[in-house]
C-alpha positions in Angstrom: 74.0 111.9 57.7 74.4 109.7 60.8 76.6 110.9 63.6 79.1 108.4 64.9 79.2 107.6 68.5 82.3 109.0 70.2 84.8 106.6 71.6 85.4 106.2 75.3 88.6 108.2 75.2 86.8 111.0 73.3 84.0 111.0 75.9 86.6 111.1 78.7 88.3 114.1 77.1 85.0 115.9 76.5 83.9 115.4 80.1 87.3 116.5 81.5 87.2 119.6 79.3 83.7 120.5 80.6 84.7 120.1 84.2 87.8 122.2 83.7 85.8 124.9 81.9 83.5 125.0 84.9 86.5 125.5 87.3 87.8 122.0 88.1 91.5 121.3 88.3 92.5 119.3 85.2 94.6 116.6 86.9 91.9 116.0 89.5 89.2 115.8 86.8 91.2 113.4 84.7 91.5 111.0 87.6 88.0 111.3 89.0 86.3 111.1 85.5 88.4 108.1 84.6 87.5 106.3 87.8 83.8 107.1 87.4 83.8 105.9 83.8 85.5 102.7 84.7 83.1 102.1 87.6 80.1 102.8 85.3 81.3 100.4 82.6 82.1 97.6 85.0 78.8 98.1 86.8 77.0 97.6 83.4 79.0 94.4 82.8 78.3 93.1 86.4 74.6 93.8 86.0 74.5 91.6 82.8 76.5 88.9 84.6 74.2 88.9 87.6 71.2 88.7 85.3 72.8 85.7 83.6 73.2 84.1 87.1 69.6 84.9 87.9 70.4 87.0 90.9 69.4 90.6 91.7 72.1 93.1 92.6 70.7 93.5 96.1 70.9 89.8 96.7 74.4 89.8 95.3 75.3 92.5 97.8 74.3 90.2 100.6 76.2 87.2 99.2 79.3 89.3 98.7 79.1 90.8 102.2 78.8 87.3 103.7 81.7 86.0 101.6 83.9 88.9 102.4 83.2 88.8 106.1 84.2 85.1 106.3 81.8 84.7 109.2 78.0 84.8 109.9 76.5 88.2 110.2 73.2 89.4 111.7 70.5 90.8 109.4 71.2 94.3 110.9 74.9 94.0 110.1 74.0 93.0 106.5 71.5 95.9 106.2 74.2 98.3 107.3 76.9 96.9 105.0 74.6 96.9 102.0 72.9 100.2 102.8 69.3 99.0 102.9 66.5 99.2 105.4 66.1 96.2 107.7 62.7 95.4 106.2 64.3 95.2 102.7 67.0 92.9 104.2 64.4 90.5 105.5 62.8 90.2 102.1 66.3 89.6 100.5 67.2 87.0 103.0 63.9 85.2 102.5 64.5 85.0 98.8 68.1 83.8 99.2 67.1 81.2 101.8 64.4 79.9 99.4 67.1 79.4 96.8 69.3 77.6 99.4 72.0 80.2 99.1 72.0 81.3 102.8 71.0 79.8 106.0 69.8 81.4 109.2 70.8 80.1 112.7 69.8 81.4 116.1 72.5 82.9 118.3 73.0 80.4 121.1 73.8 83.2 123.6 70.9 85.5 122.6 67.7 83.8 121.5 66.4 87.1 119.9 69.4 87.3 117.5 69.8 85.4 114.3 73.0 84.9 112.3 73.1 84.5 108.5 75.7 82.5 106.7 76.4 81.3 103.1 75.5 77.7 102.3 77.8 75.7 100.1 75.6 76.6 97.2 75.8 80.3 98.1 79.6 80.1 98.2 79.6 78.2 94.8 77.5 81.0 93.3 79.9 83.6 94.7 82.9 81.7 93.3 81.3 81.3 89.9 80.5 85.0 89.7 84.0 86.0 90.8 85.7 83.7 88.3 83.5 85.1 85.5 84.2 88.7 86.5 87.9 88.0 86.8 88.1 87.2 83.1 86.7 90.6 82.2 88.6 92.5 84.8 91.9 90.8 83.7 91.1 91.8 80.1 90.5 95.4 81.2 93.9 95.5 82.9 95.8 93.4 80.2 97.8 96.4 78.9 99.3 97.0 82.4 102.3 95.0 83.7 102.1 93.4 87.1 104.2 96.2 88.5 101.8 98.8 87.0 98.8 97.0 88.4 100.4 97.0 91.8 101.2 100.7 91.6 97.7 101.5 90.4 96.2 99.5 93.2 98.5 101.2 95.7 97.5 104.7 94.5 93.8 103.9 94.5 94.1 102.6 98.1 95.7 105.9 99.1 92.7 107.7 97.6 90.2 105.4 99.3 91.9 106.0 102.7 91.6 109.7 102.1 87.9 109.3 101.5 87.6 107.7 104.9 89.5 110.7 106.4 87.0 113.1 104.7 84.0 111.2 106.1 85.3 111.3 109.7 
């Protein structure tokens, strides 16, 4: 007899029960397990989306960092922001430049420094990916009202700020 695959809520309850049995506090484990599960599911969807766009996740990290910064960044800044070694960043930048998604320009004040910026094609790829992911993200949140979405965002921002305090 074939076993049925448990639903996402069942898996969530099972995980929380295991963490509580091991000594975790239930309300904490419900939140952390839910956030981790949401992140994992979205990451799986984003990976498929990036594959459809023919871009590797590491290259996407560079494009997103440049788009979010709103200004050119150095390769070192990009390596720091995307948590990769500088040599890996050079390889990523080479691939993105070959595709016409980024451009490099020398710093006029320091000839040893290079700045990296998105090209128009790079920005268009970023925009296409965001519009595509927004459809799925909106679907995920469709059962929440605008007020509930705002409150959820506010609460998660409080948690994120606390993580910064713990790292300090």
